[in-house]
Structures are given as C-alpha cells and as structure tokens.
N, C-alpha and C positions, 0 to 999 in steps of 0.2 A: 236271655238269662244273664245272670251275673256270676261268673265263675272265677274271676280273678280281680283283685284290686290292689291299690297301693295305700299304705298307712305309715306315715313318717312324722306326724305332728308331735311336737313336744307335749307331754302331759300338762305342763303349766299353761300352754295355749288352750288346751281342751277344757281345762278348769274354768277359764275365762269365758270361752265360747258357750259352754253349756251351764254356766252359773252353778258350779259345784263347790261346796265348802271344802277347804284344804284337807280337813280330817276325813273326808269321804272318798279318798283315792286309795284303792287297794294297792298293796305293795307289789303285786304281780304286774300292775300297769307300769310302774317305774322300771321294772326289770325287763319289760318286753322291748326287744330291739326294733329299730326301723325295719319295715318290711315293704319292699317295692314290688313284691310278687306274692301277695297273700293268696293262698290256695285253700280249698276245702280241707278241713280237719286242723287247720292252723289255729293257734290261739289268737284272738283279736280283741281290740278294745271295744267296750260297749258302755253306753250311758243308760242306766236303769233307775227306776224309782221303786222303792220298797216301802211297805207299810211300817210305821213305827210300832214295834211290839208293845211298848208301854202305852202308847197313845194311838190306837188303831185308826183314828180319823185323820192322822197326820202321815205324811210320806217324807222319805229321805231320798234325795238324789245322789247317786253314786257313780264313780268311774271304776269299772272293773274289767276283768278279762273273761272271755267265754270261748268255747271251741266252736269253730264254724262248721255247721252241719247239725241240725236240730234233732235231738233224741227225745221223743215224747216221754212223759212220766210213766206211761203204761208199757213202754217197750221192754222186751225181755232182755235185750242186750243193746250195745251201742252201735252195732253195725249199720242200723238203719240211717244213722246220721249222715253218712257220706252221700245218701240219695236225697236228703232234705236240706240242701244248701239254699234253695230258693222256694218261696211260696207265692203262688199267683194271686194277685189282688182279687181277681174275679171269683175265686173259690175259697179264699182263706178263711172266711167266716163259717164255712160249712165242713171243710175237710177235717176228719177226725184227728189227724196229726197236728193241725194248727189251731183248731177252734178254741180250745181252752187257753192257749197262749195268747191268741188274738184278743180274747176277752179281758185278760188280766196281766199278761206279761209281755208288754211291748217295750222295745228299746230303740236306741239310735246307734248306728254303727258309723263312727267317723272315718272318713277316707279322704285321701288326696284326689282320688279319681278311680275309675275302673277301666278294665280292658274288655274289648269285644273283638271278635275275629270276622273279617269280611272275606267271602269267597271270591277270588279274582277269576278272570277268564284263563289265566295261565294254568298249565297242567304240570304235575310232577308225579311220575309213576302212574299216570292215568287219573289222578285225583286233583281237584281244584287246589290251587295254592291259597292258603288262608293268611291274609295280611292282618296283623294285629293293629288295633288303634287304641290310643289312650284318650279317655273322655273325662274331662275335669271342669270345674267351675271356671268360667271365663275371667272372673275377677280374682282368681287365685285363692278363694276362700275354702273353708272346710265343706266337704260334701257330707251331709247328714242323711245316711241311708236309713229308710224305715226297716226295722227288724223286729223279730219276736225272739224271746228266749225261753228256755225250759230248764228245769232242775230235775235231774234224774238220780234216783237213789241207787247207789252201788251196794247191793246186799252182800257182796263178798267182803265188805269192810264192816266188821261187827259194831264198831263204835260209831253210832249215828251222829255224835257230836264232833266227829273228826271232819275236817275239810275234805279229806280223801273220800269220804262216804257220799259226796254229792258232786255230780258233774253238771256244770253249767254249759249249755250249748245255745246256738242261735241260728237263725235263717234270715235271708234278705228277701223282702217283698219286691215283686217285679210287676210291671204292667206293659202294655203295648208301647213301643217306642214312638216318640214324636216324629213328625215327617222327616226332619233333617237327620235325625239319628237312626231312623228306621231304614235308611239306605245301607247302614252298616250291619245292623242286627234288628230283628223284629221285636225284641224285648229289651227292657231297661230297668234298672233299680228304681223304686219309688223314693222320692226325696221328701223330707219334712222341712219346711221353711221355719226360720227362727221363731216367728210369732206363733207357731203351732207346736213347739217343743213341749210346752207344759201340758197341753190337752192330749197329745199323743202318748206321753209317758205316764200320765195319771192312772195308777192302778185302780182307782175308785170309779173310773168311767168304764163302762162295758157295752154301751149300746152300739151294735155293729154298724148301723146306718150312719150314726154321728161320727164314728171312727173312720169309716171309709171316706167320708166327706173331707177329712183332714188331709187326705193323700191325693196329690195331683202330680201329673208328669211335670218335668222341668219346663218352665216357660221358654218360648223361642228365644234363642240367643243366650240363655242362662248357662249353657254348657258349650264347650268347644271340643273338637275331636281332631286328632292328627295321627298319622302313621308312625309306628315305632318299630324297633328291631324285632325280628322273629325270635330273638333270644328269650323273650318273655314267655314263649310257648313252653319252655321247659321249667319245671319247678326247681330244677337244680341251679338256675341262674337267679341272681338277686343283685341289688345295688341301684343307685340313683340313675345310672346310665340307661336303665330300662324304660324310663319315662322321657328320655330325650327324643325330640322329633327326628325323623330321618333327615339327612342332609338334602339340600335342594336337588342334587343329582339323583336322589332316590337310592343310593347305594346303601345296602344294609350291612353293617359290620359283621353280622352273623354269617353273611355269605362269603366273607373273605377267607382265603386259604388259612388253615390253622387247625387247631384241635376242634373236634366236633362239639357242637353246643347241645346236642340231643333235642333239637327244636321240635322234633316230631314225636317225642315219646310221651306226651301228655294225653291220656285217654279221654279227657273231657272234650277235646275239640277234634 
C-alpha cells in the first residue's frame, strides 16, 4: 500500500516536468506548503487533463490540488474517502468505486518519494517493531504516481457554481512490489514514465486494456530505499529531516531521550 509520501517540489519545476502552461496552475497549488509527511485526507498536488468546454475534442492540462482519499460521485457523504486512498491495479477497472474514474479521470500525483514500513524481528510490547523506509527515484527526479480523481457534489452548498460545492479527491494506484522492494512491503505505487504521461492523462481514452498496459512497476534500480527515523510514523511530525537516512550507527533520533514523538499513534500501520 501507499499510505504516506513526501511532496516538496516547487510548482515551477512541476510545470516544466509535466509541460503545463503557466496559466493552468491553480492558486491552491501555489499556497500548498512543502509536506514531507503527506497523509490520507491531506490536500495534494495533482496533474489532470480536462476537456475544453468550448472545444470538446481538445484537452487542457492543469496543475491543481485534490484531497487524498477518493470519494465516488455516488457517495452519500465524504467519509468513504479515508478508506479509498489506494486502488489495486488488478481490480481497478471493475470496482464500482474506481471504474468510472479509471475510464475518464486519471491523474498523476507528483512526489519526492514514498514511505513503507518493514516489520523487524525486534519486539515492543509483544508487537513487531516497524522500521520506516523512504523510497525515491535513484536519480533524484520526480516520482509520478499513477492516480485517479473524482469530483463529488456537496449538496449542502446551494450554489452549484461555487467552488465549495465540488470536492476533488484522489487515490493512488498500487501493484505488487518488485523483488528488491518487496522485501520491505508487498505493494507499491504504480509509476507513469514520462513518455506515457500524455496517454495516461488523456480523458478521451477509455479502453481499460490499453490503459493498464501503460502502467508498469518501476524498473530494477529505478528506485532506492533507505531507513529513516520512526518520527515519520506520526502525522504530527513534518519537515525535511524525515527523509534523512539514519546515520551509519543506526541510531534513530526519535529514540533519544526527550519529548515523546507519538511515533505509535498512527492507526494506518
């Protein structure tokens, strides 16, 4: 699964990476702070393509913000979103919660990298100690995670033309982890390579078989993983220090005497 990731790229870098016209960057993107501990229900940056209302055969690529945790258009309320942060590649084309979005509302979710937790042989209170790892592109580039987005109508807002009447949400597609990363966790986010951005985002394409062929696990050596502080296990902690590798001696700053970091208070892990 993908339950946490880091996102600190400057919007100007994302505009270049994803070939987005300067006028197609939502103001909410500029206002979103760096987040080294992105958690479900957080607002996140997404790359989407939407049909041009005046010319339906044309599409416009945009950089916008969405809430992580997909809320299907048919949902009665938004509570379902916290349970739909990931969509499995194996079933995404058939699942009612994702089928419609997979056909027409696909997106890219830019990230510096993502976190996974590995169960060690050590025990704490009778439970395995979970060591977090940060997994990122070995070349330092942007990680373009495959995602879906939905637009949910909030009927409590009478004015349908108001931005407040529409909630944009997303989910991250996952697949079986490659051999090297599978030692840490059996699932991983699906990535979209640069030469496939256009095909994946195109809302005019909807053939499920063709779309699934665009998605492949990261090639061997494409990603690197290293242990990081258990401080990332708490959503209360944030900052660039969370992606720092543990020192050679393996001492975790979170284990040093001092104020508690609430490292075990996250219900996701």
